[in-house]
C-alpha positions as CSV (number, residue, x, y, z in Angstrom):
1,M,1.4,36.7,112.2
2,F,5.1,36.1,112.9
3,K,7.6,38.5,114.4
4,I,11.1,38.5,113.1
5,L,14.3,40.2,114.1
6,I,16.7,41.4,111.4
7,K,20.4,41.9,112.2
8,Q,22.7,43.8,109.8
9,P,26.4,44.7,110.1
10,D,26.9,48.3,111.3
11,K,23.1,48.9,111.6
12,K,20.6,48.9,114.4
13,D,18.6,45.7,114.8
14,S,15.0,46.0,113.5
15,E,11.8,44.0,113.9
16,A,9.1,43.2,111.4
17,N,5.7,41.7,111.7
18,L,4.8,39.3,108.9
19,V,1.2,38.5,108.1
20,S,0.2,35.6,105.8
21,G,1.7,36.0,102.4
22,V,4.9,35.6,100.3
23,Y,7.8,37.9,100.9
24,R,10.7,38.2,98.4
25,I,14.1,39.1,100.0
26,G,16.9,40.5,97.9
27,S,18.7,43.6,96.7
28,S,16.2,44.3,93.9
29,P,13.8,47.2,94.4
30,A,11.0,44.7,93.5
31,S,11.7,42.8,96.7
32,H,9.3,43.1,99.6
33,I,12.3,43.2,102.0
34,Q,15.3,44.9,100.4
35,F,19.0,44.7,101.5
36,N,21.6,46.6,99.6
37,H,24.6,44.4,100.2
38,P,27.0,43.1,97.6
39,E,26.6,39.4,98.8
40,I,22.9,39.5,98.4
41,S,21.3,38.6,95.0
42,A,18.5,40.6,93.4
43,R,16.1,37.8,94.2
44,H,17.9,36.0,97.0
45,A,15.3,34.2,99.1
46,Q,11.6,33.9,99.9
47,L,9.6,33.7,103.1
48,I,6.2,31.9,102.8
49,V,4.1,32.9,105.8
50,S,0.8,31.3,106.8
51,D,-1.3,31.3,110.0
52,E,0.3,28.0,111.1
53,N,4.0,28.3,110.0
54,I,6.7,30.3,108.3
55,K,8.8,28.6,105.5
56,V,12.0,29.8,103.8
57,C,13.5,28.8,100.4
58,D,16.3,30.0,98.2
59,C,15.6,31.7,94.9
60,G,18.7,30.6,93.1
61,S,21.0,33.1,94.8
62,S,24.8,33.2,94.2
63,N,25.8,32.8,97.9
64,G,23.1,30.6,99.2
65,T,20.5,30.8,102.0
66,F,21.1,29.0,105.4
67,L,18.6,27.8,108.0
68,D,20.2,27.1,111.4
69,G,23.6,26.7,109.7
70,A,22.4,24.3,107.0
71,K,22.2,25.4,103.4
72,I,18.8,25.1,101.9
73,G,17.5,24.8,98.3
74,N,14.5,26.0,96.4
75,E,12.1,23.7,98.2
76,P,10.4,25.5,101.2
77,V,11.7,24.5,104.6
78,N,9.8,25.1,107.8
79,A,11.5,27.6,110.1
80,R,10.5,27.1,113.8
81,I,10.4,29.7,116.5
82,G,14.0,30.5,117.4
83,S,15.3,29.5,114.0
84,L,18.1,31.6,112.4
85,I,18.0,32.4,108.7
86,G,21.4,33.4,107.2
87,I,21.6,35.5,104.1
88,G,25.2,36.7,103.5
89,M,26.2,38.7,106.5
90,L,22.6,39.2,107.6
91,E,20.7,37.2,110.2
92,I,16.9,36.9,110.5
93,S,15.6,35.4,113.7
94,V,12.0,34.0,114.0
95,L,11.0,35.5,117.4
96,S,7.4,34.6,118.0
97,Q,4.0,33.8,116.5
98,E,0.8,35.6,117.2
99,T,-2.6,34.0,116.4
100,H,-4.5,37.3,115.9
101,Q,-4.5,39.2,112.6
102,P,-3.3,42.8,112.6
103,S,-5.9,45.6,112.7
104,Q,-6.2,47.9,109.7
105,S,-4.7,50.7,111.7
106,S,-1.5,48.8,112.4
107,P,1.0,48.2,109.6
108,A,1.5,44.6,108.4
109,L,5.2,45.2,108.1
110,T,7.1,47.5,110.5
111,S,10.7,47.2,109.4
112,H,12.2,50.4,108.1
113,I,14.3,48.5,105.6
114,L,11.4,47.4,103.4
115,A,11.6,48.6,99.8
116,D,8.0,49.8,100.2
117,P,6.9,49.6,103.9
118,Q,3.2,50.2,103.2
119,K,2.8,48.2,100.0
120,K,2.0,44.8,101.5
121,K,-0.4,46.2,104.0
122,Q,-2.1,48.3,101.4
123,I,-2.7,45.5,99.0
124,E,-4.0,43.1,101.6
125,F,-6.5,45.5,103.2
126,E,-7.5,47.0,99.8
127,L,-8.5,43.5,98.7
128,E,-10.7,43.0,101.7
129,K,-12.2,46.5,101.5
130,A,-13.0,46.3,97.8
131,A,-14.8,43.0,98.4
132,S,-17.2,44.6,100.9
133,K,-17.4,48.3,99.9
134,G,-15.7,48.8,96.6
135,L,-18.4,47.2,94.5
136,K,-21.1,49.7,95.6
137,E,-18.7,52.7,95.3
138,S,-17.4,51.6,91.8
139,K,-21.0,51.1,90.5
140,K,-21.8,54.7,91.6
141,A,-18.7,55.9,89.7
142,G,-19.8,53.9,86.6
143,F,-17.3,51.1,86.8
144,K,-18.4,47.5,86.2
145,S,-15.8,46.0,88.5
146,P,-14.5,47.0,91.9
147,I,-11.2,48.9,91.7
148,I,-8.3,47.7,93.9
149,S,-5.3,49.8,94.7
150,I,-2.0,48.0,93.8
151,S,0.3,50.8,92.6
152,G,-1.2,53.6,94.7
153,I,-1.6,55.8,91.6
154,S,-5.1,57.1,91.1
155,E,-7.0,56.8,87.9
156,E,-6.9,60.5,87.4
157,A,-3.1,60.6,87.7
158,R,-2.5,57.5,85.6
159,P,-2.5,59.2,82.1
160,I,0.2,61.6,83.2
161,V,2.3,58.8,84.8
162,Q,1.9,56.7,81.6
163,E,3.3,59.6,79.5
164,I,6.2,60.1,81.9
165,K,7.0,56.4,81.7
166,R,6.9,56.3,77.9
167,H,9.4,59.2,77.8
168,A,11.6,57.5,80.4
169,H,11.6,54.2,78.6
170,A,12.6,55.9,75.3
171,E,15.5,57.6,77.1
172,L,16.5,54.4,78.8
173,L,16.8,52.7,75.4
174,K,19.1,55.4,74.2
175,R,21.4,55.2,77.3
176,L,21.3,51.4,78.0
177,N,21.0,48.3,75.9
178,L,19.9,45.7,78.4
179,K,19.5,42.9,75.8
180,R,23.1,43.4,74.6
181,M,24.3,43.4,78.2
182,A,22.5,40.1,78.9
183,L,24.0,38.5,75.7
184,S,27.4,39.7,76.8
185,G,27.1,37.6,80.0
186,A,26.0,40.2,82.5
187,S,24.4,38.7,85.6
188,E,20.8,39.5,86.7
189,D,22.2,41.5,89.6
190,E,24.3,43.6,87.3
191,L,21.4,44.2,84.9
192,A,19.1,45.2,87.8
193,E,21.6,47.6,89.4
194,K,22.5,49.2,86.0
195,A,18.8,49.6,85.1
196,K,18.0,51.0,88.5
197,S,20.7,53.6,88.6
198,T,20.0,54.7,85.0
199,I,16.3,55.1,85.6
200,H,17.1,57.0,88.8
201,D,19.3,59.4,86.8
202,I,16.6,59.9,84.2
203,M,13.9,60.7,86.8
204,L,16.3,63.2,88.5
205,E,16.3,65.1,85.2
206,L,12.5,65.1,85.1
207,S,11.1,68.6,84.9
208,V,7.4,67.8,84.7
209,P,5.5,68.3,88.0
210,L,4.1,65.0,89.4
211,P,0.4,64.6,90.1
212,H,-0.8,64.8,93.7
213,G,0.0,61.6,95.6
214,V,2.5,60.3,93.0
215,T,6.1,60.0,94.1
216,V,9.2,59.5,92.1
217,E,9.9,56.3,93.9
218,K,6.5,54.8,92.7
219,I,7.3,55.6,89.1
220,E,10.9,54.3,89.4
221,R,9.6,51.1,90.8
222,E,7.2,50.6,87.9
223,L,9.9,51.5,85.4
224,V,12.5,49.0,86.9
225,N,9.9,46.2,86.9
226,E,9.1,46.9,83.2
227,A,12.7,47.2,82.2
228,I,14.0,43.9,83.7
229,G,10.9,42.1,84.9
230,L,7.3,41.5,84.1
231,G,6.1,45.0,84.9
232,P,2.8,45.2,86.9
233,L,2.7,41.4,86.9
234,E,5.7,41.3,89.3
235,D,3.6,42.5,92.3
236,L,0.5,40.6,91.3
237,I,2.2,37.2,90.9
238,G,3.6,37.4,94.5
239,I,0.2,37.9,96.1
240,P,-1.3,34.4,97.0
241,E,-4.9,35.6,97.3
242,I,-5.0,36.5,93.6
243,T,-6.0,33.5,91.5
244,E,-6.1,35.0,88.0
245,I,-4.4,38.0,86.3
246,M,-5.9,39.5,83.1
247,V,-4.2,42.2,81.1
248,N,-6.5,43.7,78.4
249,G,-4.0,46.0,76.7
250,P,-1.4,48.1,78.6
251,N,-3.9,50.3,80.5
252,N,-6.3,47.7,81.8
253,V,-5.1,45.1,84.3
254,Y,-7.7,43.0,86.2
255,I,-7.4,40.4,88.9
256,E,-9.6,37.7,90.3
257,K,-9.9,36.9,94.1
258,D,-12.4,34.6,95.6
259,G,-14.2,34.4,92.2
260,I,-14.7,38.2,92.1
261,L,-13.1,40.4,89.3
262,Y,-11.3,43.6,90.3
263,K,-9.8,46.3,88.2
264,T,-6.4,47.4,89.4
265,D,-4.9,50.9,89.3
266,T,-1.7,49.6,87.7
267,A,-0.7,49.5,84.1
268,F,2.1,49.0,81.6
269,A,3.8,52.0,80.0
270,S,3.0,51.0,76.5
271,D,2.2,48.1,74.1
272,S,5.9,47.5,73.7
273,Q,6.4,47.0,77.5
274,A,3.5,44.5,77.6
275,M,5.1,42.7,74.7
276,A,8.4,42.6,76.5
277,A,6.8,41.0,79.5
278,I,5.3,38.3,77.2
279,E,8.6,37.6,75.6
280,R,10.3,37.2,79.0
281,I,7.7,34.6,79.8
282,V,7.8,32.6,76.6
283,S,11.4,32.8,75.5
284,P,12.9,30.5,78.2
285,L,10.4,27.8,77.1
286,G,11.6,28.0,73.5
287,R,8.3,29.5,72.3
288,R,7.7,32.6,70.3
289,I,5.1,35.3,69.7
290,D,5.0,37.7,66.8
291,E,2.7,38.8,64.0
292,S,3.1,35.5,62.2
293,S,2.4,33.6,65.4
294,P,0.3,36.0,67.5
295,M,-1.0,33.4,70.0
296,V,1.0,31.4,72.6
297,D,0.4,29.2,75.6
298,A,3.2,29.1,78.2
299,R,3.7,28.7,81.9
300,L,5.6,30.5,84.7
301,K,8.3,28.9,86.8
302,D,5.7,28.0,89.5
303,G,3.5,26.2,86.9
304,S,0.9,29.0,86.5
305,R,-0.7,28.8,83.1
306,V,-0.2,31.8,80.7
307,N,-2.0,32.6,77.5
308,A,-1.1,35.6,75.4
309,I,-2.5,37.0,72.2
310,I,-1.3,40.2,70.4
311,P,-2.3,42.4,67.5
312,P,-3.5,42.1,64.8
313,L,-5.7,39.4,66.4
314,S,-6.2,41.4,69.6
315,L,-7.8,44.8,68.9
316,V,-7.0,46.2,72.4
317,G,-3.3,45.6,72.4
318,P,-1.3,42.7,73.9
319,T,-3.6,40.6,76.1
320,I,-2.2,38.3,78.8
321,T,-4.2,35.8,80.9
322,I,-2.4,34.1,83.8
323,R,-4.2,31.4,85.8
324,K,-2.1,31.1,89.0
325,F,-1.6,27.8,90.8
326,S,-0.9,27.5,94.5
327,K,2.8,27.1,95.4
328,T,1.7,24.3,97.6
329,P,-0.8,22.2,95.5
330,F,-4.2,21.7,97.0
331,Q,-4.8,18.4,98.7
332,V,-8.2,16.6,99.0
333,H,-8.7,17.9,102.5
334,D,-8.4,21.4,101.1
335,L,-11.2,20.8,98.6
336,V,-13.4,19.3,101.4
337,R,-12.7,22.4,103.6
338,F,-13.6,24.7,100.7
339,G,-16.9,22.9,100.3
340,S,-16.0,21.7,96.7
341,L,-16.9,18.1,97.6
342,S,-17.8,16.1,100.6
343,N,-15.7,13.6,102.6
344,E,-17.8,10.7,101.3
345,M,-17.2,11.8,97.7
346,A,-13.5,12.2,98.3
347,R,-13.2,8.7,99.8
348,F,-15.2,7.3,96.8
349,L,-13.0,9.0,94.2
350,E,-9.8,7.8,96.0
351,A,-11.2,4.2,95.9
352,C,-11.9,4.6,92.1
353,V,-8.3,5.6,91.5
354,Q,-7.0,2.8,93.6
355,V,-9.1,0.1,91.8
356,R,-7.9,1.6,88.5
357,K,-11.2,3.0,87.1
358,N,-10.7,5.2,84.1
359,T,-12.0,8.7,85.1
360,I,-12.9,11.8,83.1
361,I,-13.2,15.2,84.8
362,S,-15.7,17.3,83.0
363,G,-16.3,21.1,83.3
364,G,-16.3,24.5,81.8
365,T,-13.4,26.9,81.5
366,G,-12.0,27.9,84.9
367,S,-14.2,25.4,86.7
368,G,-11.2,23.8,88.5
369,K,-10.7,20.7,86.3
370,T,-6.9,20.8,86.5
371,T,-6.9,21.4,90.3
372,L,-9.2,18.3,90.7
373,L,-7.0,16.3,88.3
374,N,-4.0,17.2,90.5
375,V,-5.9,16.0,93.6
376,L,-6.9,12.7,92.0
377,S,-3.4,12.2,90.7
378,S,-2.2,12.4,94.3
379,F,-4.0,9.1,94.9
380,L,-1.9,7.2,92.4
381,P,0.4,4.6,94.0
382,E,4.2,5.3,94.2
383,R,5.0,1.9,92.8
384,E,3.5,2.7,89.4
385,R,5.0,4.4,86.3
386,I,3.0,7.5,85.5
387,V,3.2,9.4,82.1
388,T,1.6,12.8,82.0
389,I,0.9,14.5,78.7
390,E,0.0,18.2,78.5
391,D,-0.1,21.2,76.1
392,A,1.7,23.4,78.7
393,A,3.0,21.4,81.7
394,E,1.1,22.4,84.8
395,L,0.4,19.2,86.7
396,Q,2.2,19.0,90.0
397,L,2.5,15.3,90.8
398,K,4.5,14.3,93.9
399,Q,5.2,10.7,93.0
400,Q,8.8,9.8,92.1
401,H,8.3,7.7,89.0
402,V,6.7,10.3,86.7
403,V,7.5,11.0,83.1
404,R,6.3,14.4,82.0
405,L,5.7,15.1,78.3
406,E,4.8,18.4,76.8
407,A,3.5,19.2,73.3
408,R,5.5,21.4,71.0
409,P,4.1,24.1,68.7
410,P,5.4,24.4,65.1
411,N,8.5,26.5,64.5
412,I,8.7,29.7,62.4
413,E,8.6,27.6,59.2
414,G,5.5,25.8,60.4
415,R,7.4,22.5,61.0
416,G,8.3,20.4,64.0
417,E,4.9,20.4,65.7
418,I,4.4,17.5,68.2
419,S,0.7,17.3,69.1
420,I,-1.0,15.8,72.2
421,R,-2.1,12.9,69.9
422,D,1.5,12.2,68.9
423,L,2.5,12.0,72.6
424,V,-0.4,9.8,73.5
425,R,0.6,7.3,70.8
426,N,4.2,7.5,71.9
427,S,3.4,7.0,75.6
428,L,2.0,3.5,74.8
429,R,5.5,2.4,74.0
430,M,6.9,3.8,77.3
431,R,5.4,1.0,79.5
432,P,3.0,3.3,81.4
433,D,0.9,2.0,84.3
434,R,-1.2,5.1,84.2
435,I,-1.6,7.8,81.6
436,V,-2.7,11.3,82.7
437,V,-3.7,13.6,79.8
438,G,-4.1,17.3,80.8
439,E,-7.0,17.7,78.4
440,C,-8.6,15.9,75.5
441,R,-9.6,18.4,72.9
442,G,-9.1,16.7,69.6
443,G,-8.4,13.4,67.8
444,E,-6.3,12.2,70.8
445,A,-9.6,11.2,72.4
446,L,-9.7,8.1,70.2
447,D,-6.1,7.1,71.1
448,M,-6.9,7.7,74.8
449,L,-10.0,5.4,74.6
450,Q,-8.0,2.7,72.9
451,A,-5.3,3.0,75.5
452,M,-7.9,2.7,78.3
453,N,-9.3,-0.4,76.5
454,T,-5.9,-2.1,76.1
455,G,-4.5,-2.5,79.6
456,H,-3.9,1.1,80.6
457,D,-6.8,1.3,83.0
458,G,-6.8,3.7,85.8
459,S,-6.0,6.6,83.5
460,L,-7.2,10.2,84.0
461,T,-8.0,13.1,81.7
462,T,-10.2,16.2,81.5
463,I,-12.8,17.4,78.9
464,H,-14.8,20.6,78.4
465,S,-18.5,20.0,78.8
466,N,-21.4,21.2,80.9
467,S,-22.7,17.9,82.3
468,P,-21.8,14.2,82.4
469,R,-24.2,13.4,79.6
470,D,-22.8,16.3,77.5
471,A,-19.3,14.9,78.2
472,L,-20.3,11.7,76.4
473,A,-21.6,13.6,73.4
474,R,-18.4,15.7,73.3
475,L,-16.2,12.5,73.4
476,E,-18.1,11.2,70.4
477,T,-17.4,14.5,68.5
478,L,-13.7,14.4,69.5
479,V,-13.3,10.8,68.3
480,L,-14.8,11.7,64.9
481,M,-12.2,14.5,64.7
482,A,-9.6,11.7,64.6
483,G,-10.5,11.3,60.9
484,F,-11.8,7.8,60.9
485,N,-15.2,7.1,59.6
486,L,-16.4,5.0,62.5
487,P,-20.0,4.1,63.1
488,L,-21.6,6.0,66.0
489,R,-22.5,2.7,67.8
490,A,-18.8,1.6,67.6
491,I,-17.7,4.8,69.2
492,R,-20.2,4.6,72.0
493,E,-19.2,1.0,72.7
494,Q,-15.6,2.1,73.0
495,I,-16.6,4.9,75.4
496,A,-18.8,2.6,77.5
497,S,-16.1,0.0,77.7
498,A,-13.3,2.5,78.5
499,I,-14.8,5.1,80.8
500,T,-16.2,4.2,84.2
501,I,-16.5,7.5,86.2
502,I,-17.3,11.1,85.0
503,V,-16.8,13.8,87.6
504,Q,-18.5,17.1,86.8
505,V,-17.1,20.3,88.2
506,D,-18.7,23.7,87.9
507,R,-17.9,27.3,88.7
508,Q,-20.8,28.7,90.6
509,K,-22.3,32.2,90.3
510,D,-20.5,33.3,93.5
511,G,-17.1,32.3,92.1
512,T,-16.8,29.0,94.1
513,R,-15.9,25.7,92.4
514,K,-17.9,22.6,93.3
515,V,-18.1,19.0,92.2
516,T,-21.8,18.9,91.1
517,D,-22.0,15.3,89.8
518,I,-20.2,12.0,90.1
519,S,-21.7,9.6,87.6
520,E,-20.9,6.0,86.6
521,I,-21.2,4.6,83.1
522,V,-23.0,1.3,83.5
523,K,-23.5,-0.3,80.1
524,M,-25.0,0.0,76.6
525,E,-28.7,-0.4,76.1
526,G,-29.3,-0.5,72.3
527,D,-27.5,2.6,71.0
528,I,-27.7,4.5,74.2
529,I,-25.0,4.6,76.9
530,T,-26.7,4.3,80.3
531,M,-25.4,6.1,83.4
532,Q,-26.3,6.3,87.1
533,D,-25.7,9.2,89.4
534,I,-23.6,8.4,92.5
535,F,-23.4,11.8,94.1
536,K,-24.9,15.2,93.3
537,F,-24.9,18.8,94.7
538,K,-28.1,20.5,95.7
539,H,-28.2,24.4,95.6
540,E,-30.3,25.5,98.6
541,G,-29.9,29.2,98.8
542,W,-27.6,32.1,99.5
543,S,-25.7,33.1,102.6
544,P,-25.7,36.8,104.0
545,D,-22.2,37.3,102.5
546,G,-23.4,36.4,99.0
547,K,-22.1,32.8,98.9
548,I,-24.1,29.8,97.6
549,T,-25.3,27.4,100.3
550,G,-26.2,23.8,99.6
551,R,-25.1,20.2,100.2
552,H,-23.6,17.2,98.5
553,Y,-25.7,14.1,98.8
554,P,-25.6,10.4,97.7
555,C,-28.3,9.4,95.1
556,G,-28.9,5.9,96.5
557,N,-27.2,4.1,93.7
558,I,-24.5,1.5,94.5
559,P,-21.5,1.4,92.1
560,T,-21.4,-1.7,90.0
561,F,-17.8,-2.3,91.0
562,M,-18.4,-2.3,94.8
563,E,-17.4,-5.9,95.0
564,E,-14.1,-5.1,93.3
565,I,-13.5,-2.4,95.9
566,R,-14.0,-5.0,98.7
567,R,-11.6,-7.5,97.1
568,S,-9.0,-4.7,96.9
569,N,-9.2,-4.5,100.7
570,I,-10.3,-0.8,100.6
571,N,-12.2,0.4,103.6
572,L,-15.3,2.0,101.9
573,E,-18.6,1.6,103.7
574,I,-21.6,0.9,101.5
575,S,-23.6,3.2,103.8
576,I,-22.1,6.3,102.2
577,F,-24.3,5.6,99.2
578,N,-27.6,5.6,101.1
579,D,-30.2,7.7,99.4
580,G,-29.9,11.3,100.8
581,A,-31.8,13.0,97.9
582,I,-34.1,15.8,98.8
583,R,-37.7,14.9,98.3
């Protein structure tokens, strides 16, 4: 926890205690720390607080953000104890750091200038409380998932609030055309202020008594977020502990934390407001969603993956699925700390990348394939030219010489589509040292195999399958989808020649992700591709807190390219492959 001191002109200095999390600073009511000053943008800056440090970055403000007198950009910069953050005429000093976490009886934020002083505290403690107690209580009440409080509006009060919001939105459309204002050149700050003041006026005219525990401020906040932002998603996206957001129609919003699903008490006002949020996500990317094209894949600014599907295909209303990615990409030591793989496995995979062994990451949906692909990509040398190919760009490579390619869906006339396969073919003319394909799911598998067999070794990709052996069978199927009538033996020879390592990742029953197999393709014996297991994961039991216990162990097989690793001057002891299998 960090303590900060906030100085404002003509106001008394105030202190705030910041626990781990992300805090938006600006004049918008959606900000965690709100300042109503003309020189401060709606979303001006952001504080990223962890147990170890506090970082600050600018969010594209009009007047800039300063750290110790130096202007900073949108990349997070570490603020030390004693640092001074300048935002317009405001000054935020980092006073001290405390190693203990705040108790549930003490507020996580104590500054009186917060837009909602209890919100951050409420969400953080509700997440922890729901994980331990909410499951039992919700089962007694007949719910299948624990319920987490985000908006502070109870389930009993939600129908009345939804009706109020629908009437307020209809009145807002009569009084204010936000789209026309945006097209006329109005800034985000002007739109936000105009929407906020108009919604406030509408709520002042409200004659319907509010349910117990519901305040006008809570409803206004939801209305403003839906009018100019992403509605309930605004708060959820800013909470680092949430890894997935699922909207099943306007009235059902779920989240995932630590592999556990929670139902939230927040909701959109109507189908049209959920549709507006989808359009705000996909429009900047040049994509569209309507009845003629009711499905879309997109991404948020931070790289988080978004899928949306609307009626008539979705019978429950607009459905949104957001898979969030950490603002700071996971490194290999993070996966070791999480127990996803062992140190020995990490060192072996790094050696495989360095000696240019073609690698496929196999796993089911949500198993962590893209996260592991990002980690393996971090081992790629800076001196090489890397081309990444994805449906929706989400890889976060830190190397300088990276060319990022993204597929394009067809336009409204059904023309102009550029597929993954087209990009793989084109990448071969771009002089790549490594090709990284986000996922092989069609005929591009054949082009990828041919690239791996013609000098582009050391390439990486992912595939959906349940085991290393299943990955080979799925590769055969994908190659056949390319439309060439190739003999099965020829396809298998291509696979055995191109692929060296298959890494299997699985999502366990407790929600954790683990590397369960690392296997090497050895050779062809007749019509069969032979493999040997290098590492495996053994499930041993369950911990008292409901987590799977087990260990990763070597299978006693030495990789056939061990001599190549030695010649590359890579320090990898052969002892890490000693047989540790449980007998």
